[in-house]
DRENVO-592521 format. One record per residue (C-alpha): residue number from 0; x, z, y negated. Coordinates in steps of 0.1 Angstrom, whole numbers, plus 5000, padded with zeros to 4 digits. Example, Ala and Ser with C-alpha at 12.3 -4.5 7.8 and 13.67 -1.06 7.14 Angstrom:
// DRENVO-592521
    k  east    up  north
    0  5123  5078   5045
    1  5137  5071   5011
***
This chain:
// DRENVO-592521
    k  east    up  north
    0  9637  2610   3213
    1  9643  2611   3175
    2  9616  2585   3170
    3  9591  2606   3191
    4  9599  2636   3170
    5  9594  2617   3138
    6  9561  2603   3151
    7  9549  2638   3160
    8  9558  2651   3125
    9  9540  2621   3109
   10  9508  2628   3129
   11  9511  2666   3122
   12  9515  2660   3084
   13  9485  2636   3083
   14  9463  2661   3102
   15  9472  2689   3079
   16  9465  2668   3048
   17  9431  2656   3061
   18  9420  2692   3069
   19  9433  2704   3035
   20  9414  2676   3018
   21  9380  2686   3032
   22  9386  2723   3024
   23  9397  2717   2989
   24  9370  2692   2981
   25  9343  2716   2993
   26  9355  2745   2972
   27  9362  2724   2942
   28  9325  2717   2938
   29  9317  2754   2940
   30  9344  2764   2915
   31  9333  2737   2890
   32  9297  2749   2891
   33  9309  2785   2888
   34  9332  2778   2859
   35  9303  2760   2841
   36  9279  2789   2847
   37  9304  2816   2837
   38  9318  2796   2808
   39  9354  2803   2821
   40  9381  2779   2811
   41  9404  2794   2837
   42  9379  2785   2864
   43  9372  2751   2850
   44  9409  2744   2847
   45  9414  2754   2882
   46  9384  2733   2893
   47  9399  2703   2875
   48  9432  2710   2892
   49  9414  2712   2925
   50  9397  2679   2918
   51  9432  2664   2913
   52  9442  2681   2945
   53  9414  2665   2964
   54  9423  2631   2950
   55  9460  2636   2956
   56  9454  2647   2992
   57  9432  2617   2998
   58  9459  2594   2984
   59  9485  2612   3005
   60  9465  2607   3037
   61  9460  2570   3027
   62  9497  2567   3020
   63  9506  2582   3054
   64  9481  2558   3071
   65  9495  2528   3054
   66  9531  2541   3058
   67  9526  2541   3096
   68  9521  2504   3097
   69  9548  2485   3115
   70  9574  2465   3097
   71  9567  2428   3093
   72  9583  2397   3077
   73  9568  2407   3043
   74  9580  2444   3045
   75  9611  2445   3067
   76  9615  2482   3062
   77  9578  2488   3069
   78  9554  2506   3045
   79  9570  2540   3043
   80  9577  2537   3006
   81  9540  2539   2999
   82  9543  2576   3005
   83  9567  2578   2976
   84  9543  2559   2953
   85  9517  2585   2963
   86  9541  2613   2954
   87  9547  2598   2919
   88  9509  2595   2915
   89  9505  2632   2924
   90  9534  2643   2901
   91  9521  2624   2871
   92  9486  2637   2878
   93  9500  2673   2877
   94  9517  2666   2844
   95  9485  2651   2828
   96  9463  2680   2840
   97  9487  2706   2826
   98  9487  2689   2792
   99  9449  2688   2792
  100  9447  2725   2801
  101  9471  2733   2772
  102  9449  2714   2748
  103  9417  2732   2759
  104  9434  2766   2760
  105  9447  2764   2724
  106  9412  2754   2713
  107  9399  2786   2728
  108  9425  2809   2714
  109  9411  2805   2679
  110  9375  2812   2690
  111  9374  2829   2725
  112  9338  2823   2739
  113  9318  2848   2759
  114  9328  2847   2796
  115  9307  2861   2825
  116  9337  2880   2839
  117  9320  2894   2871
  118  9310  2859   2883
  119  9344  2846   2873
  120  9361  2873   2893
  121  9341  2867   2925
  122  9347  2829   2924
  123  9384  2834   2916
  124  9388  2857   2946
  125  9371  2832   2969
  126  9393  2805   2954
  127  9424  2825   2961
  128  9414  2829   2997
  129  9408  2792   3001
  130  9441  2783   2986
  131  9460  2808   3007
  132  9444  2792   3038
  133  9453  2757   3028
  134  9489  2767   3017
  135  9493  2784   3051
  136  9481  2753   3069
  137  9506  2732   3051
  138  9535  2756   3056
  139  9528  2761   3093
  140  9516  2726   3103
  141  9532  2703   3078
  142  9567  2694   3067
  143  9566  2704   3030
  144  9604  2708   3029
  145  9615  2673   3039
  146  9585  2651   3033
  147  9581  2644   2995
  148  9545  2633   2999
  149  9535  2666   3017
  150  9556  2686   2992
  151  9537  2671   2963
  152  9504  2679   2978
  153  9516  2714   2987
  154  9527  2720   2950
  155  9492  2710   2939
  156  9478  2736   2962
  157  9503  2762   2951
  158  9493  2755   2915
  159  9457  2762   2925
  160  9467  2794   2942
  161  9485  2805   2910
  162  9455  2794   2890
  163  9432  2816   2911
  164  9455  2846   2906
  165  9455  2839   2868
  166  9417  2837   2868
  167  9414  2870   2887
  168  9438  2888   2863
  169  9420  2873   2833
  170  9386  2884   2846
  171  9398  2919   2852
  172  9413  2921   2816
  173  9380  2909   2801
  174  9360  2934   2822
  175  9382  2964   2815
  176  9394  2957   2779
  177  9372  2930   2766
  178  9402  2907   2760
  179  9386  2873   2756
  180  9420  2857   2750
  181  9430  2865   2785
  182  9411  2835   2798
  183  9429  2808   2779
  184  9462  2828   2782
  185  9459  2826   2820
  186  9453  2789   2817
  187  9484  2783   2797
  188  9506  2802   2822
  189  9492  2782   2851
  190  9495  2750   2831
  191  9532  2757   2825
  192  9539  2762   2863
  193  9518  2730   2871
  194  9539  2710   2845
  195  9572  2721   2861
  196  9560  2712   2896
  197  9547  2678   2884
  198  9580  2671   2867
  199  9601  2680   2897
  200  9580  2659   2921
  201  9580  2629   2898
  202  9618  2632   2893
  203  9624  2633   2930
  204  9602  2603   2937
  205  9618  2582   2910
  206  9652  2592   2924
  207  9642  2577   2957
  208  9628  2545   2941
  209  9660  2541   2922
  210  9679  2542   2955
  211  9696  2574   2946
  212  9718  2593   2971
  213  9696  2617   2992
  214  9700  2653   2983
  215  9707  2663   3019
  216  9736  2639   3022
  217  9772  2646   3012
  218  9789  2612   3005
  219  9824  2627   3006
  220  9817  2642   3040
  221  9802  2609   3053
  222  9833  2590   3043
  223  9856  2617   3059
  224  9835  2615   3091
  225  9839  2578   3094
  226  9877  2579   3086
  227  9881  2606   3113
  228  9873  2579   3139
  229  9904  2565   3156
  230  9909  2529   3145
  231  9891  2532   3111
  232  9916  2526   3082
  233  9891  2524   3053
  234  9855  2525   3041
  235  9842  2505   3011
  236  9810  2489   2997
  237  9792  2521   3007
  238  9755  2525   2999
  239  9733  2555   3010
  240  9696  2557   3000
  241  9663  2570   3012
  242  9637  2545   3025
  243  9612  2574   3024
  244  9613  2612   3027
  245  9634  2622   3056
  246  9645  2586   3064
  247  9679  2579   3051
  248  9698  2546   3054
  249  9734  2536   3050
  250  9752  2503   3047
  251  9790  2499   3043
  252  9821  2479   3053
  253  9845  2496   3076
  254  9881  2484   3079
  255  9896  2487   3114
  256  9931  2480   3126
  257  9937  2444   3138
  258  9945  2454   3174
  259  9909  2463   3182
  260  9891  2441   3207
  261  9854  2432   3203
  262  9845  2457   3230
  263  9864  2485   3214
  264  9848  2477   3180
  265  9814  2479   3197
  266  9822  2514   3211
  267  9836  2524   3177
  268  9803  2513   3160
  269  9782  2533   3185
  270  9804  2564   3179
  271  9800  2561   3142
  272  9762  2557   3144
  273  9760  2589   3166
  274  9782  2609   3142
  275  9763  2597   3111
  276  9730  2607   3127
  277  9742  2642   3127
  278  9748  2639   3090
  279  9711  2630   3082
  280  9717  2592   3083
  281  9690  2575   3104
  282  9694  2538   3098
  283  9729  2525   3098
  284  9743  2490   3090
  285  9781  2487   3093
  286  9801  2455   3088
  287  9835  2458   3105
  288  9866  2440   3090
  289  9903  2438   3096
  290  9929  2445   3069
  291  9933  2408   3061
  292  9897  2406   3048
  293  9898  2400   3010
  294  9877  2427   2994
  295  9878  2453   2967
  296  9891  2487   2978
  297  9864  2505   2957
  298  9842  2528   2977
  299  9811  2516   2957
  300  9820  2479   2956
  301  9802  2458   2931
  302  9823  2427   2937
  303  9803  2395   2939
  304  9808  2377   2972
  305  9811  2339   2972
  306  9789  2321   2998
***
């Protein structure tokens, strides 16, 4: 049942990303031409961001397609980690784009060029509508909360949405007050938000690659849950990590009292797996031992075993 739900989410996420890719790519071309014709850095910056969106969405779709491949002897956990690599790519892309926008904006502060504000306003309004549509698609049909790959793509789109709002405000300020600096100023504000998003996505992706403890898992509660089972006297050599977004794994050694039969240990193992699934652990590997097994008592045991 859980596998079917996960498969459904995977297909829904991929459909949303593919639809978003085509919408973003089409408007990106329009905005790039519009930014060039109106001489607006805010529009050009947003078009550049949308180009990165189109690339990142394409990479995200590719990652989900590759990630759906079954496990084999070469990749025993499957190819799900490819989605995390795509998230890192998207996060770093966001950071690089924000830095480039900063550079261009500061160049324009010293000598603000003439901007065709009316055309800039029209294109920015269309862009805002497109980005709202794509953001709505991702929020309603995708899993932007749990899936890091989808969240990275969603943050790209959110950055675009903010970029369109910035371009609209800048166009109005130029039209009403003749403030030429409003165009690069809007770009700097958007670039700052894009930089923060890129940093957060990259940080989360690196945390997964470093086998960090998932943010939705409480280790102390996990240990307490296992020790609450009758017959469990200790837990050590515990490791919890994410294989990919929304797919957490656990391995540990559980000490049981010596009176347990093999059949009772099997029932105990099944009970532990069911309870851990309720704690956001989806792949469980537990080695059961009795009290006479020589092992460190440390929860995170780094003791080298002799073979």
